C-alpha positions in Angstrom: 81.5 84.5 74.5 83.8 84.8 77.6 87.1 86.5 76.8 90.1 86.6 79.1 93.3 88.6 79.0 96.6 87.1 80.2 99.5 89.0 81.8 101.1 89.5 78.3 97.8 91.0 77.1 96.9 88.1 74.9 93.2 87.5 74.7 91.8 84.0 74.8 88.2 82.7 74.5 86.8 80.0 76.7 83.2 79.0 75.9 83.0 76.8 79.0 85.0 76.2 82.1 88.1 74.2 81.1 88.0 70.4 81.6 91.3 69.4 80.1 94.1 71.7 81.3 97.8 71.4 80.5 100.1 73.2 82.8 103.6 74.1 81.7 104.6 75.7 85.0 105.2 73.8 88.2 104.1 76.5 90.7 100.9 77.1 88.7 100.3 73.3 88.6 100.3 73.3 92.4 97.9 76.2 92.3 95.5 74.4 90.1 95.4 71.5 92.5 94.8 73.8 95.5 91.9 75.4 93.5 90.3 71.9 93.4 91.1 71.3 89.7 93.0 68.1 90.0 90.6 66.2 87.9 90.7 68.7 85.1 94.5 68.6 84.8 95.5 66.4 81.8 99.2 67.2 81.3 102.1 68.5 83.4 105.9 69.0 83.1 108.4 66.6 84.6 109.3 69.5 87.1 105.7 69.6 88.5 106.4 67.9 91.8 103.7 69.4 94.1 101.4 68.2 95.5 103.3 65.0 96.2 101.8 61.7 95.0 99.1 63.4 93.0 100.4 63.0 89.5 100.4 59.3 88.7 97.7 59.5 86.1 98.9 62.7 84.5 100.8 62.7 81.2 104.3 64.3 81.5 104.8 66.5 78.4 108.5 67.3 78.8 110.3 70.0 80.7 109.4 73.6 81.1 111.8 74.6 78.4 111.5 71.4 76.3 107.7 71.0 75.9 106.8 68.0 73.7 104.1 69.8 71.7 103.1 66.5 70.0 102.2 65.1 73.4 100.2 68.2 74.3 98.3 67.9 71.0 97.4 64.3 71.9 95.7 65.6 75.1 93.5 68.0 73.1 93.5 70.6 75.9 90.9 73.3 76.2 93.3 75.4 78.3 97.1 75.6 78.5 98.8 77.5 81.4 102.2 79.0 80.6 104.7 81.5 81.9 106.8 84.1 80.0 110.0 83.3 81.7 109.8 79.6 82.5 108.7 78.5 79.0 110.2 78.9 75.5 108.3 81.6 73.5 108.5 79.6 70.2 106.9 76.5 71.8 104.2 78.5 73.5 103.4 80.4 70.2 103.2 77.1 68.4 100.6 75.9 70.8 98.8 79.2 70.9 97.9 78.8 67.2 95.6 75.9 68.0 94.7 76.1 71.7 93.8 78.8 74.3 97.1 79.6 76.1 97.0 81.8 79.2 100.5 83.1 80.0 101.6 84.7 83.2 104.4 87.3 83.7 105.5 87.4 87.4 108.0 89.9 88.7 106.7 90.6 92.2 104.1 89.5 94.7 101.4 91.7 93.3 101.8 90.0 89.9 101.4 86.7 91.7 98.2 87.8 93.3 96.9 89.0 89.9 97.8 85.7 88.3 96.0 83.6 91.0 92.9 85.8 90.8 92.9 85.5 87.0 93.3 81.7 86.9 90.5 81.5 89.5 88.3 83.6 87.2 88.9 81.6 84.0 88.5 78.2 85.7 85.4 79.1 87.7 87.2 78.9 91.1 87.1 82.5 92.1 86.1 81.9 95.8 88.9 79.4 96.2 91.5 81.8 94.6 90.3 84.7 96.8 90.7 82.6 99.9 94.3 81.6 98.9 95.2 85.2 98.1 93.8 86.5 101.4 95.7 83.9 103.4 99.0 84.7 101.7 98.4 88.4 102.2 97.8 87.8 105.9 101.0 85.8 106.2 103.1 88.5 104.6 101.5 91.2 106.6 102.9 89.5 109.7 106.4 89.3 108.2 108.5 92.3 109.1 111.6 93.3 107.0 112.8 95.2 110.1 113.0 92.0 112.2 116.6 91.5 111.2 119.5 93.9 110.6 119.9 94.7 106.9 122.1 92.1 105.2 124.0 92.8 102.0 122.8 89.7 100.3 123.5 87.8 97.1 121.3 84.9 95.9 122.8 82.5 93.5 120.7 80.6 90.9 123.5 78.8 89.2 127.0 77.5 89.7 129.7 77.8 86.9 128.8 80.2 85.5 127.9 81.9 88.8 124.6 83.6 88.3 122.6 85.8 90.6 119.3 87.8 90.5 118.7 91.4 89.5 116.2 93.9 90.8 113.4 93.1 88.3 112.8 89.5 89.5 110.3 87.8 91.8 113.1 86.5 93.9 114.4 90.1 94.5 110.9 91.0 95.8 111.0 88.1 98.2 114.5 89.1 99.4 113.2 92.6 100.1 110.2 91.3 102.1 112.7 89.4 104.3 114.6 92.6 104.9 117.6 91.7 102.8 119.5 94.1 100.5 120.1 92.6 97.1 123.6 93.8 96.2 123.0 93.1 92.6 119.6 94.9 92.3 121.1 97.3 89.8 121.3 94.4 87.3 118.5 93.0 85.3 117.2 89.4 85.3 120.0 86.8 86.0 123.5 88.3 85.5 126.7 86.3 85.6 129.1 87.3 88.4 132.4 86.4 89.8 133.6 85.7 93.4 135.6 88.8 93.1 132.5 90.9 92.4 130.9 89.4 95.5 133.8 90.3 97.6 134.0 93.8 96.2 130.3 94.3 96.8 130.8 93.5 100.5 128.5 90.6 100.5 127.7 89.5 104.1 125.0 87.0 103.3 125.1 84.5 100.5 122.0 82.3 99.9 122.4 79.1 98.0 119.0 77.7 97.0 117.8 74.1 96.3 116.8 75.1 92.7 117.3 75.7 89.8 120.8 74.6 90.6 120.8 72.1 93.5 123.3 73.6 95.9 124.6 71.3 98.6 126.7 71.5 101.7 130.0 71.2 99.7 129.1 74.4 97.9 128.6 76.1 101.2 132.1 75.2 102.3 133.5 76.3 98.9 131.9 79.7 99.3 132.8 80.1 102.9 136.5 79.9 101.8 135.9 82.4 99.0 133.9 84.8 101.3 135.3 84.3 104.9 133.4 87.3 106.2 130.0 86.3 104.9 127.4 84.0 106.3 126.5 81.3 103.7 123.2 79.4 103.9 121.4 76.7 102.0 117.8 77.8 101.4 114.6 76.3 99.9 114.5 77.7 96.4 110.8 77.0 96.1 110.0 79.5 98.8 111.8 82.3 97.0 110.8 81.5 93.4 107.4 79.6 93.3 104.7 82.2 92.8 101.6 80.1 93.1 99.9 78.7 96.2 103.3 77.6 97.7 103.4 81.2 98.8 101.0 80.0 101.6 104.1 78.5 103.2 106.6 81.3 102.4 106.0 83.8 105.2 106.6 81.3 107.9 109.7 80.0 106.2 111.1 83.5 105.9 110.3 84.2 109.5 112.3 81.1 110.5 115.1 82.3 108.3 115.2 85.6 110.0 115.3 83.9 113.4 118.3 81.8 112.1 120.2 84.9 111.3 119.5 86.4 114.7 120.7 83.3 116.5 
């Protein structure tokens, strides 16, 4: 009987290719669609927004951290796709008692490649997954970190409390591939910081993403007053934090961001 090991070393058994998949992770939902598995997806979260206009018949089973397990049970899934960071451990463990749950753990681009290959393997879409991975690798191979002068960079994920990203995150890896120096790389995960700490760290580039906190132009103006010597930019948070097939678009987005900094 086929056994599969996820990125947390849990082993699941799938007797047949899954026909009723519940995805608890927006970036992996998009991947499932790009693997040609749209008809097999039975349930998704309310944050699963890509591909656009594809989700009308799909049941929404709550948020990534507020999964309505009763709705998941109604769907009787033969595979649930989860993520260590984006989902709540107790909710995932509850579902794991009754259903096969494959959980990813993504901290860098190589982890993302491994995840995509593994999902291709367990869903019988290995050729499609390999093509997506090869295309993403080709895109990043053409992206040069040396294309811009090194910027002492901070990337905020939340406003009040102000939160940034440490050196053990996927976003940190993306910053490095753009040629940016994460001034809070010595921290872990998502530490709280103050404007004074940003000033003391000599931040010269502050990135304000569209998610998870939806930064707007008014926040740019606020931070420009706090950091008059820094460049403050709104960015597409999906490009820095979605680790599924959205990565097909990331290298070109990062290249344009580099050009913007050189202008």
